[in-house]
C-alpha angles and dihedrals in degrees: 000000000000119000114256120249122223119251091247092052091050091049091048090051092048092049091050093049092048091050089054097046099042098075092044093049092045091057092048092049092049091054092046092050090053092049090049092049091052093046095049094046088054090050090050092052093048098042138059137212128326096051127194118270092253092056093043092050092050092044094048089054091052095045098038092233134111117261091248092055095054114108132192088255090057090052093049091048091050092049091050090051093044091050093062 
């Protein structure tokens, strides 16, 4: 059987691994957010109301409104701002 590690040693190891992986994961997440933004803006331009729940959730986050409160005018205003 393997020798047991102390709690402090395990926590030190965990903290070190997290410090290494955080910058790498942050860069990957940043790229994925940009890809998602591009993909959803294209879906907004191609589609019309009512949008799918995934699009409404993303759009409500961007607009600061609930999905039920989003109107076609809000979408057009967001697309105009996003196109700049």
